[in-house]
Each structure stands twice: as structure tokens, then as C-alpha cells.
NUNU-121550 format. One line per field, with one value per residue (C-alpha): chain; z, y, x; residue in three letters. Coordinates in nm, 3 decimals, padded with zeros to 5 digits. Example, Ala and Ser with C-alpha at 12.3 -4.5 7.8 and 13.67 -1.06 7.14 Angstrom:
! NUNU-121550
nufi	(A:A)
zz	(00.780:00.714)
yy	(-00.450:-00.106)
xx	(01.230:01.367)
lummar	(ALA:SER)
***
This chain:
! NUNU-121550
nufi	(A:A:A:A:A:A:A:A:A:A:A:A:A:A:A:A:A:A:A:A:A:A:A:A:A:A:A:A:A:A:A:A:A:A:A:A:A:A:A:A:A:A:A:A:A:A:A:A:A:A:A:A:A:A:A:A:A:A:A:A:A:A:A:A:A:A:A:A:A:A:A:A:A:A:A:A:A:A:A:A:A:A:A:A:A:A:A:A:A:A:A:A:A:A:A:A:A:A:A:A:A:A:A:A:A:A:A:A:A:A:A:A:A:A:A:A:A:A:A:A:A:A:A:A:A:A:A:A:A:A:A:A:A:A:A:A:A:A:A:A:A:A:A:A:A:A:A:A:A:A:A:A:A:A:A:A:A:A:A:A:A:A:A:A:A:A:A:A:A:A:A:A:A:A:A:A:A:A:A:A:A:A:A:A:A:A:A:A:A:A:A:A:A:A:A:A:A:A:A:A:A:A:A:A:A:A:A:A:A:A:A:A:A:A:A:A:A:A:A:A:A:A:A:A:A:A:A:A:A:A:A:A:A:A:A:A:A:A:A:A:A:A:A:A:A:A:A:A:A:A:A:A:A:A:A:A:A:A:A:A:A:A:A:A:A:A:A:A:A:A:A:A:A:A:A:A:A:A:A:A:A:A:A:A:A:A:A:A:A:A:A:A:A:A:A:A:A:A:A:A:A:A:A:A:A:A:A:A:A:A:A:A:A:A:A:A:A:A:A:A:A:A:A:A:A:A:A:A:A:A:A:A:A:A:A:A:A:A:A:A:A:A:A:A:A:A:A:A:A:A:A:A:A:A:A:A:A:A:A:A:A:A:A:A)
zz	(06.826:06.697:06.781:06.718:06.977:07.264:07.520:07.371:07.365:07.726:07.832:07.654:07.823:08.164:08.106:08.002:08.310:08.535:08.369:08.413:08.783:08.835:08.668:08.895:09.203:09.102:09.050:09.391:09.559:09.402:09.502:09.861:09.879:09.735:09.981:10.278:10.187:10.133:10.467:10.672:10.525:10.560:10.785:11.014:11.102:11.154:11.379:11.571:11.643:11.754:11.989:12.165:12.419:12.690:12.492:12.623:12.616:12.297:12.124:12.251:12.098:11.774:11.769:11.824:11.529:11.281:11.388:11.152:10.872:10.934:10.927:10.606:10.448:10.553:10.402:10.082:10.057:10.121:09.854:09.599:09.676:09.630:09.299:09.169:09.266:09.168:08.876:08.899:09.226:09.326:09.612:09.732:09.663:09.759:09.503:09.675:09.408:09.541:09.198:09.237:09.542:09.324:09.167:09.493:09.735:09.496:09.254:09.521:09.621:09.341:09.268:09.189:08.975:08.992:08.716:08.766:08.484:08.531:08.269:08.160:08.425:08.697:08.816:08.813:08.621:08.783:08.847:08.611:08.768:08.655:08.872:08.814:08.911:09.019:08.855:08.913:08.623:08.605:08.690:08.447:08.713:09.084:09.280:08.987:09.051:08.944:08.991:08.670:08.635:08.420:08.390:08.581:08.553:08.441:08.385:08.085:07.790:07.531:07.245:07.420:07.324:07.674:07.563:07.295:07.538:07.789:07.533:07.467:07.821:08.029:07.807:07.935:07.830:07.500:07.551:07.346:07.372:07.565:07.782:08.155:08.119:07.872:07.588:07.321:07.213:07.307:07.101:07.185:07.520:07.715:07.894:07.911:07.703:07.893:07.796:07.874:07.855:07.538:07.620:07.594:07.557:07.764:07.986:07.861:08.114:08.219:08.224:08.448:08.456:08.078:08.062:08.299:08.122:07.783:07.908:08.088:07.780:07.571:07.840:07.858:07.478:07.474:07.739:07.564:07.243:07.434:07.604:07.266:07.119:07.425:07.412:07.042:07.095:07.372:07.145:06.879:07.131:07.266:07.313:07.546:07.489:07.778:07.805:07.608:07.335:07.276:07.190:07.020:06.650:06.554:06.576:06.366:06.392:06.426:06.774:06.870:07.160:07.354:07.403:07.636:07.901:07.927:08.051:08.317:08.132:08.195:08.431:08.169:08.008:07.676:07.342:07.237:06.925:06.814:06.802:06.486:06.437:06.206:06.063:05.939:06.132:06.224:06.389:06.544:06.731:06.756:06.550:06.840:07.205:07.138:06.960:06.704:06.418:06.428:06.200:06.090:05.913:05.762:05.701:05.325:05.321:05.325:05.546:05.666:05.882:06.021:06.231:06.554:06.645:06.999:07.008:06.928:06.562:06.265:06.056:05.759:05.658:05.401:05.312:05.058:04.926:04.641:04.395:04.524:04.750:04.888:04.880:04.978:05.305:05.357:05.324:05.572:05.832:05.791:05.726:05.969:06.312:06.253:06.618:06.679:06.925:06.646:06.394:06.443:06.390:06.057:05.960:06.049:05.782:05.524:05.606:05.536:05.859:05.942:06.052:06.089:05.742:05.569:05.455:05.430:05.141:05.162:05.268:05.143)
yy	(04.598:04.340:03.994:03.845:04.070:03.851:04.100:04.078:03.700:03.692:03.921:03.697:03.388:03.556:03.672:03.320:03.171:03.417:03.326:02.956:03.005:03.202:02.926:02.670:02.882:02.911:02.535:02.467:02.718:02.553:02.214:02.329:02.472:02.152:01.927:02.149:02.156:01.779:01.704:01.954:01.847:01.474:01.281:01.126:01.466:01.624:01.336:01.352:01.721:01.686:01.394:01.563:01.755:01.757:01.752:01.791:02.144:02.076:01.931:02.220:02.472:02.276:02.274:02.650:02.703:02.477:02.542:02.843:02.644:02.352:02.582:02.744:02.401:02.293:02.608:02.551:02.193:02.303:02.572:02.318:02.085:02.376:02.474:02.119:02.090:02.443:02.592:02.924:03.102:03.443:03.671:04.025:04.293:04.660:04.890:05.080:05.350:05.694:05.796:05.577:05.763:06.001:05.716:05.603:05.320:05.053:05.128:05.047:04.716:04.488:04.124:03.929:03.615:03.388:03.134:02.850:02.643:02.328:02.249:01.927:01.929:01.898:02.255:02.545:02.855:03.195:03.264:03.488:03.754:03.948:04.235:04.330:04.665:04.697:04.970:05.070:05.069:05.211:04.932:04.859:04.722:04.774:04.520:04.435:04.415:04.727:04.596:04.548:04.414:04.556:04.448:04.691:04.526:04.189:03.997:03.796:03.789:04.057:03.814:03.686:03.928:04.012:04.332:04.148:03.870:04.132:04.281:03.934:03.798:04.117:04.345:04.677:04.855:05.043:05.416:05.727:06.080:06.297:06.606:06.612:06.532:06.254:06.444:06.388:06.571:06.935:07.154:07.508:07.466:07.500:07.169:06.916:06.610:06.280:05.917:05.796:05.447:05.388:05.392:05.074:04.859:04.538:04.513:04.225:03.962:03.924:03.585:03.591:03.209:03.206:03.475:03.294:02.960:03.107:03.292:02.983:02.769:02.997:03.004:02.624:02.600:02.838:02.643:02.316:02.448:02.560:02.220:02.048:02.265:02.216:01.840:01.818:02.027:01.793:01.493:01.650:01.760:02.106:02.271:02.569:02.857:02.836:02.901:02.588:02.666:03.007:02.853:02.538:02.577:02.215:02.211:02.486:02.580:02.884:03.018:03.104:03.301:03.041:03.192:02.906:03.049:03.359:03.167:02.955:02.632:02.644:02.823:02.873:03.203:03.295:03.121:02.762:02.554:02.201:01.915:01.732:01.502:01.238:01.474:01.731:02.001:02.299:02.517:02.441:02.726:02.929:03.246:03.443:03.398:03.267:02.966:02.938:02.912:02.699:02.765:02.477:02.519:02.225:02.199:02.175:02.523:02.429:02.645:02.548:02.678:02.508:02.623:02.457:02.472:02.515:02.140:02.058:01.962:02.073:02.268:02.361:02.368:02.530:02.414:02.599:02.496:02.587:02.413:02.572:02.423:02.074:01.949:01.597:01.723:01.952:01.652:01.461:01.732:01.743:01.380:01.098:01.193:01.549:01.574:01.807:01.560:01.302:01.541:01.382:01.033:01.142:01.317:01.008:00.814:01.085:01.220:01.027:00.900:01.008:00.754:00.945:01.077:00.815:00.884:00.617:00.599:00.788:00.574:00.701)
xx	(01.360:01.606:01.478:01.825:01.983:02.119:01.985:01.635:01.648:01.766:01.479:01.227:01.370:01.354:00.995:00.900:01.066:00.882:00.551:00.629:00.708:00.388:00.187:00.347:00.272:-00.094:-00.116:00.037:-00.195:-00.500:-00.365:-00.317:-00.671:-00.813:-00.626:-00.708:-01.077:-01.084:-00.916:-01.115:-01.450:-01.377:-01.611:-01.342:-01.194:-01.535:-01.639:-01.311:-01.348:-01.711:-01.640:-01.345:-01.553:-01.280:-00.958:-00.607:-00.460:-00.265:-00.569:-00.782:-00.542:-00.547:-00.927:-00.938:-00.704:-00.880:-01.238:-01.283:-01.123:-01.358:-01.660:-01.536:-01.481:-01.829:-01.980:-01.783:-01.911:-02.269:-02.232:-02.107:-02.400:-02.639:-02.477:-02.507:-02.874:-02.980:-02.793:-02.981:-03.057:-03.192:-03.093:-03.175:-02.918:-02.898:-02.741:-02.457:-02.444:-02.549:-02.680:-02.987:-03.121:-03.319:-03.512:-03.669:-03.610:-03.740:-03.458:-03.197:-03.353:-03.240:-03.313:-02.998:-02.985:-02.681:-02.613:-02.362:-02.214:-02.007:-01.740:-01.571:-01.297:-01.561:-01.523:-01.762:-01.677:-01.703:-02.073:-02.264:-02.484:-02.789:-02.914:-03.277:-03.426:-03.786:-03.993:-04.353:-04.597:-04.949:-05.197:-05.477:-05.707:-05.736:-05.535:-05.312:-04.941:-04.753:-04.399:-04.202:-03.848:-03.572:-03.209:-02.990:-02.644:-02.512:-02.188:-02.306:-02.059:-02.123:-02.192:-02.506:-02.791:-02.913:-03.091:-03.287:-03.380:-03.492:-03.731:-03.874:-03.907:-03.936:-04.146:-04.272:-04.593:-04.557:-04.529:-04.603:-04.472:-04.716:-04.738:-04.780:-05.154:-05.093:-05.267:-05.008:-04.699:-04.674:-04.448:-04.565:-04.730:-04.412:-04.474:-04.196:-04.291:-04.310:-04.338:-04.688:-04.834:-05.027:-05.399:-05.609:-05.299:-05.278:-04.974:-04.756:-04.661:-04.302:-04.134:-03.824:-03.782:-03.790:-03.522:-03.287:-03.343:-03.259:-02.950:-02.824:-02.891:-02.673:-02.403:-02.399:-02.385:-02.089:-01.898:-01.982:-01.826:-01.518:-01.499:-01.513:-01.237:-01.019:-01.074:-00.983:-00.671:-00.566:-00.619:-00.398:-00.135:-00.053:00.287:00.302:00.539:00.783:01.154:01.243:00.991:01.147:01.482:01.352:01.423:01.373:00.992:00.841:00.476:00.251:00.191:-00.167:-00.305:-00.504:-00.849:-00.937:-00.707:-00.927:-01.233:-01.068:-00.995:-00.625:-00.394:-00.127:-00.050:00.102:00.087:00.031:00.075:-00.003:00.244:00.336:00.040:-00.099:-00.360:-00.108:-00.297:-00.082:-00.349:-00.689:-00.852:-01.175:-01.190:-01.345:-01.428:-01.779:-01.620:-01.900:-01.647:-01.333:-01.037:-00.812:-00.480:-00.294:00.079:00.027:-00.132:-00.499:-00.720:-01.065:-01.342:-01.649:-01.944:-02.056:-02.423:-02.554:-02.620:-02.256:-02.298:-02.089:-02.340:-02.124:-01.758:-01.533:-01.180:-00.965:-00.626:-00.395:-00.626:-00.944:-01.208:-01.152:-01.511:-01.414:-01.267:-01.565:-01.796:-01.580:-01.626:-02.005:-02.092:-02.178:-02.307:-02.174:-02.068:-01.778:-01.624:-01.582:-01.422:-01.080:-01.222:-01.365:-01.044:-00.845:-01.032:-00.970:-00.621:-00.298:-00.148:00.206:00.465:00.787:00.863:00.650:00.297:00.033:-00.205:-00.531:-00.822:-01.152)
lummar	(UNK:UNK:UNK:UNK:UNK:UNK:UNK:UNK:UNK:UNK:UNK:UNK:UNK:UNK:UNK:UNK:UNK:UNK:UNK:UNK:UNK:UNK:UNK:UNK:UNK:UNK:UNK:UNK:UNK:UNK:UNK:UNK:UNK:UNK:UNK:UNK:UNK:UNK:UNK:UNK:UNK:UNK:UNK:UNK:UNK:UNK:UNK:UNK:UNK:UNK:UNK:UNK:UNK:UNK:UNK:UNK:UNK:UNK:UNK:UNK:UNK:UNK:UNK:UNK:UNK:UNK:UNK:UNK:UNK:UNK:UNK:UNK:UNK:UNK:UNK:UNK:UNK:UNK:UNK:UNK:UNK:UNK:UNK:UNK:UNK:UNK:UNK:UNK:UNK:UNK:UNK:UNK:UNK:UNK:UNK:UNK:UNK:UNK:UNK:UNK:UNK:UNK:UNK:UNK:UNK:UNK:UNK:UNK:UNK:UNK:UNK:UNK:UNK:UNK:UNK:UNK:UNK:UNK:UNK:UNK:UNK:UNK:UNK:UNK:UNK:UNK:UNK:UNK:UNK:UNK:UNK:UNK:UNK:UNK:UNK:UNK:UNK:UNK:UNK:UNK:UNK:UNK:UNK:UNK:UNK:UNK:UNK:UNK:UNK:UNK:UNK:UNK:UNK:UNK:UNK:UNK:UNK:UNK:UNK:UNK:UNK:UNK:UNK:UNK:UNK:UNK:UNK:UNK:UNK:UNK:UNK:UNK:UNK:UNK:UNK:UNK:UNK:UNK:UNK:UNK:UNK:UNK:UNK:UNK:UNK:UNK:UNK:UNK:UNK:UNK:UNK:UNK:UNK:UNK:UNK:UNK:UNK:UNK:UNK:UNK:UNK:UNK:UNK:UNK:UNK:UNK:UNK:UNK:UNK:UNK:UNK:UNK:UNK:UNK:UNK:UNK:UNK:UNK:UNK:UNK:UNK:UNK:UNK:UNK:UNK:UNK:UNK:UNK:UNK:UNK:UNK:UNK:UNK:UNK:UNK:UNK:UNK:UNK:UNK:UNK:UNK:UNK:UNK:UNK:UNK:UNK:UNK:UNK:UNK:UNK:UNK:UNK:UNK:UNK:UNK:UNK:UNK:UNK:UNK:UNK:UNK:UNK:UNK:UNK:UNK:UNK:UNK:UNK:UNK:UNK:UNK:UNK:UNK:UNK:UNK:UNK:UNK:UNK:UNK:UNK:UNK:UNK:UNK:UNK:UNK:UNK:UNK:UNK:UNK:UNK:UNK:UNK:UNK:UNK:UNK:UNK:UNK:UNK:UNK:UNK:UNK:UNK:UNK:UNK:UNK:UNK:UNK:UNK:UNK:UNK:UNK:UNK:UNK:UNK:UNK:UNK:UNK:UNK:UNK:UNK:UNK:UNK:UNK:UNK:UNK:UNK:UNK:UNK:UNK:UNK:UNK:UNK:UNK:UNK:UNK:UNK:UNK:UNK:UNK:UNK:UNK:UNK:UNK:UNK:UNK:UNK:UNK:UNK:UNK:UNK:UNK:UNK:UNK:UNK:UNK:UNK:UNK:UNK:UNK:UNK:UNK:UNK:UNK:UNK)
***
């Protein structure tokens, strides 16, 4: 495909305009929902509707129309209050899959865990869910609980080790290969081998609160890293790839796929790049969705990478240029309070400031 072909360029411009219009429609729809919810849940309107017991016919018709909306707005407000007060909640859930019928009724009655995370724009992300299946274990003593929990389904991102955390916080009794009587492995007896509980082994305790706390801690750490990257990109300045950006040849710069769009930070689609800035940074983006490593590219060809810890600190950094490693810049990234939110402040003291085409002297 020839990128210089006028037909190709026209198609790209039209696709970009369509994407821009769709972004604007989504913004307006969210704005309408926000205003409607704010008006319907406001105290004056609620009080007005409750006090109009014998309204005029026109008001009565209006009340009938907006009554479901008012109830929905009230439920939405109550839900938000609950999410703020309780970040993790549980609920019963029945597995609709017909394939679980053979495992008994307990396997269909699941325990759901919902985890809510609030991000820097004051909104909640889409909830994360963990569905736990109840299984019956052989009791060691009479009267001891035989119900064990195992993770059945979840919506946690793949880079969070849910399976490893399950083995730590929801352990099951160790098992050995045995025959139907539990007498060990049978090779020639014609009996189907089964997994039996290891004899004289104490049943480990399960810690569901510990599991949910650890998973939510890692989710919050992930969103905190994304928040920090998004904040720093905003401070540098972001240019979105719209119809004007396709035809703008006067401001060169590498286009990056904005990973932040994929987790609900922004309604925009497509590519982004950084504006001309005082730091000389041409690209600032996470290397993967988990945002543990951030890649920086400068206009002079230097490329760096630093690691963000779960507590929001820069643990280590590497910067390589034409002359090899720039250890002074590496020390700048990792010195001081080491907070990722103050990376630009530290770079400002190290990097020459740009004033048009002039360059200030480096201040150490």
C-alpha cells in the first residue's frame, strides 16, 4: 500500500475523523449521564417529588415519567457510597454452566468477590470479580468443617499471579496417588487410580480475606503506576493522532499506542505522542500493560528505562546514549525522594531547558 497515494491519505483522514466523532459522542453521552444522575439525585428535586402528593395532571405525568429514573439515580448513589466505604464485597452466585451439574449442587453455588479500585480522576474502574467454588474435603475430626474454597473464574489481569496466591492463601490438603481403597498406586489391579488425601497430614487453613487483600493490593499498585505515568505524560504534554495530526508535517515525533486507553483512563482511541518540551523527551510510555518498567526516549537519541516499585518509587534506571551509559542521568532518576511523581522535577535540574531554539546551560 502506497502511503503517498491521495486515496490512501483520504481514507486515513476519514477514518481519523470518524474516530474523533465517536470519541466526542462518547464524551457527550457520559456528560449526559453524569448531569442526569446529578439532577435526579439532588436533594431539592427528591424533596419536591416527595412533597407533591396531590399534583396537577401535568406534574403527575411528569412524576410518572421520572420516577424510575429517580429510583435508578438513588440506587446508583447508594452503590457509589457502598463502593467507597467497602472496597471488597462478597455475593452469592449460581453458575449457569450446564457442565457443572455432574459435580453436584455445591459446585453450582459459587461465592463471588467484587473488588473496586478508585483512580486519580475520581472514578471507579470496572469492578474485578473472583468466583469461588465450594468443594468438600474429608474431615479430620467429627464436627470439623469440610467446605473448601477454590477459584473457579476471575477477571484479574493475567500479570497478577492469581494461581500462586491461591496456593498460598487457599491451600488444599496434599494428596497422593492411590487406588479406590486408598492403598497406594495400583498398576496391575485393574482399579482406576484416584487422588487420596495424604494420611496423618493436618488440613491447612484457608485465608480468604488474606487472598482478597493481596490481590487488591496488587491491583491498586498497578493502577497507581498507571496514574503516575498518565500524570507525567500530561505534565509533558500529549498530542493525539486526529485528522490534523495526520497531515501535520511541521511537528515530527514518534507515535505510540497509548496503553492507558485500554484500562479506562481516557476515552480517546488511536496513537499519541509528546509535545516539544523542555526536557527533550520524545517518548515516555510503559513497556507493557503492567507498567512496571517505563521507557524514555530523548530527541538526542538517548534511551532509558526505569523500574517502578509497588510503593511508587524508582528502584533502578538505565540510560544509554551514543557514548555509552549516562550514569549521571541514571543517578538523577534514582536520587532524592525517588518518587516517580517527582521524576520531572529531578530531570528539570539535570536537563537543559529549551527556550525556542536556545538551550540553557546544564545545571548540576
